[in-house]
C-alpha positions, 0 to 999 in steps of 0.5 A: 193101601196094603198089598196082597202079600200083606193081606195074606199075612194078616189073614194067615195070622187070624187063622193061626190065632183062631186055631190056637184059641180053639185048641186045635193043631197048628196047620189044621185050617187051610186058606182058600183064596177066593179069586173070582173076578180077579185078574191072573196078575193078582193070583200070581202075586198071591202065589208069590206070597206063598198062597197055593189054593185058589177058589173059582166060581165061574168056569169059563173065567177059571179056565182062562186063568188056569191056562194063564197061570199054567207055569206056576208049579204047585198051584191048586184049583178049587171049584166052589160055584154051582155046577151045570150038567153040561160043564162037568167034563171041564170041571172034572178035568181042570180042578183038584177039588170041587166044594159044591156038589149037591146032587148025585147026577153031578157026582156021577158025571164028575166020576165018569169024566175024570181022566184016569191019569189024574188023582181022584177028584176031591169033593165036598157036598154042599149043604143048604144049612139054613134051608133057604129057598134061594140057596143051592145045596142038599138038605141035611136029610138027603145027605146019608143017601147021597154020601152012601151012593157017592162012596161007591163011585170011582175017581172021586174022594168024598172029603166032607161038607161045605156050606154058606150060612146066612151071614146076616143072622145073629152071631149066635145063630151063625155059630150054631149053623157052623156047629150044625154042619160039623155035627152032621159031618161027624154023624156021616163019618160014623154011619158011613165010614167007607164013603170017603175020608170025610175029614173036611169042613169048608165053611167060613169067609172073610167076616166070620172065619174065626167062628167057623174055625172055632166050630171045626172048619178045615178050609176057610174061603176068603176073598175080600180080605185077601184081594181087597174089595172088588171094584164097583162096576160102572 
């Protein structure tokens, strides 16, 4: 059975190869190790192998890991799960990035509750790219107004967009979903140049990261290919 370090090496090579094939600059794409449900020991092993950015979906679980791994200098925490209004204070305090902002109310609370001593909180707007009723995220038509309003908030840095396209759609449709998100970001950057850097596309996972990179991903969110399959609950 391969180790977490071996897995990180394999995923990193996949990212590098896909980046090269897409004609993009080396280092243009970053690996976000999705560590939900994984014990702190697994994250510590990944850190020892050179991984620094970890994505968490569940706040309480994440806070426990952040405390357990507080000795790891340079570790970077990304929140990638749904955000409830009553949890924004803890998210604003504990994380460097939030990939799952989908409405102005949440953004305002994160801005108000971000400690002034901390750097601005990097955020991505989550987009319901396939307009699925079961998925969180803003509709594309809502993004211009949302981006303009968030650009006025202090303590936040609007970095870009995140989406979780339907992984079961045909490859051509999946690629089209990634391209649609990339084109949406380009339009926002042109129309709202003062809203934030707008330099980030958080898209692509273990099974489709090559497609996402070909269409412009800058963060790929990878769990299974890094940590292995989650144990089946009894």
